[in-house]
C-alpha positions as CSV (number, residue, x, y, z in Angstrom):
1,M,81.0,-307.6,125.8
2,P,80.1,-306.7,122.2
3,K,77.3,-308.6,120.9
4,R,78.6,-312.0,118.5
5,R,77.1,-311.7,115.0
6,M,74.2,-313.5,113.4
7,P,76.2,-315.6,110.0
8,R,73.5,-315.3,107.1
9,T,75.2,-317.8,105.4
10,V,76.3,-321.2,105.9
11,D,79.8,-320.2,104.4
12,E,79.6,-317.3,107.6
13,Y,79.1,-319.5,109.6
14,I,81.4,-322.6,108.9
15,A,83.8,-318.7,108.9
16,A,83.2,-319.0,112.4
17,S,83.9,-321.5,114.2
18,L,86.8,-323.1,116.4
19,P,89.3,-323.6,112.7
20,E,89.6,-326.8,114.5
21,V,86.0,-327.5,113.7
22,Q,85.4,-325.8,110.5
23,P,86.7,-329.3,108.6
24,L,84.3,-331.0,110.2
25,L,81.0,-328.9,109.2
26,K,82.3,-328.2,105.7
27,R,81.9,-332.2,105.2
28,I,79.1,-332.2,106.9
29,R,77.7,-329.6,104.7
30,K,79.6,-331.1,101.7
31,T,77.5,-335.2,103.0
32,V,74.1,-333.4,103.4
33,R,74.1,-332.3,100.1
34,A,75.2,-335.0,98.7
35,A,72.3,-336.4,100.1
36,A,69.6,-333.8,99.2
37,P,71.0,-331.6,96.4
38,Q,67.8,-330.1,95.9
39,A,67.9,-328.6,98.9
40,E,68.4,-325.1,100.2
41,E,70.6,-323.8,102.4
42,T,69.9,-321.0,104.9
43,I,70.8,-320.1,108.2
44,S,67.8,-320.8,110.2
45,Y,67.7,-320.3,114.7
46,G,71.9,-319.5,114.4
47,M,72.1,-322.6,112.8
48,P,73.1,-324.2,109.3
49,A,69.8,-325.5,107.7
50,F,69.1,-327.4,104.4
51,K,65.2,-326.6,103.6
52,Q,63.6,-327.8,100.9
53,S,59.4,-328.5,101.8
54,G,60.4,-327.1,105.3
55,I,63.4,-327.5,107.7
56,V,65.0,-331.2,106.3
57,V,68.2,-330.8,108.9
58,Y,70.1,-328.4,110.5
59,F,73.6,-328.8,111.9
60,A,75.7,-327.1,114.5
61,A,79.1,-326.7,116.1
62,F,79.3,-327.2,119.8
63,K,82.0,-326.6,122.6
64,K,82.2,-330.6,121.9
65,H,80.1,-331.7,120.3
66,I,78.5,-331.0,116.4
67,G,74.6,-331.2,116.7
68,L,72.4,-332.8,114.4
69,Y,68.9,-332.0,114.2
70,P,65.5,-332.4,114.9
71,P,65.5,-336.4,116.2
72,V,65.4,-339.2,114.1
73,R,62.0,-341.1,113.8
74,G,60.2,-343.0,112.7
75,D,63.3,-345.7,111.6
76,R,63.8,-348.1,114.1
77,K,66.8,-348.8,112.0
78,L,68.1,-346.0,111.1
79,M,66.9,-345.2,115.1
80,R,69.0,-348.3,116.6
81,D,71.5,-346.7,114.5
82,A,71.6,-343.6,116.1
83,A,71.2,-344.1,119.5
84,A,74.8,-344.3,121.0
85,F,74.3,-340.2,119.7
86,A,71.5,-339.6,121.2
87,G,71.3,-336.0,123.2
88,D,68.6,-335.2,126.0
89,K,65.9,-334.1,123.3
90,G,66.5,-336.9,120.2
91,N,68.8,-334.5,118.9
92,L,72.1,-335.9,117.6
93,K,75.5,-335.4,119.3
94,F,79.6,-336.1,118.2
95,P,81.6,-335.7,120.4
96,L,84.9,-333.5,119.0
97,G,88.1,-335.5,118.9
98,K,85.7,-338.8,117.9
99,P,85.2,-340.1,114.5
100,V,82.1,-338.5,112.6
101,P,79.7,-341.0,111.1
102,Y,79.3,-339.1,108.0
103,E,77.4,-342.2,106.4
104,L,74.4,-342.2,108.8
105,I,74.3,-338.4,108.7
106,R,73.1,-339.0,105.3
107,R,71.0,-342.0,105.5
108,V,69.2,-339.5,108.5
109,V,69.5,-336.7,106.1
110,K,67.6,-339.2,103.6
111,H,64.7,-340.7,105.8
112,R,64.6,-336.9,106.5
113,L,63.8,-335.9,102.5
114,L,61.3,-338.6,102.5
115,A,59.4,-337.6,105.3
116,Q,59.0,-334.2,104.4
117,Q,57.5,-335.0,100.5
118,S,55.2,-337.5,102.7
119,K,54.5,-335.0,104.6
120,A,54.2,-332.4,102.1
121,S,52.0,-334.7,99.7
122,A,49.4,-335.1,101.7
123,R,48.4,-331.7,102.5
124,Q,47.7,-332.0,98.5
């Protein structure tokens, strides 16, 4: 069986995904981009990622869900709101066939940006 080629860009990742999840991935990308307009798109660990002072978020399509990484930490209200989507390791899992909580994704990105910026400031 031929080895699947690793995508080099987010566009390649989305294009290689199943047609039914492509609109979801595009909207997640747009949501992240709007919440973190200065973040740079990249592929890391084979997944689309946005980085600004480190990785802000990763997202990826799977057979039954779309995952958002890393785990949400440090904001109790956000953690409570994200709890319904929490995966085994704290990542978020959005089941395919159910509405994707784009506003929650936006909040996670904003929270992660603040956390990354705080980390970067502490290092200086």
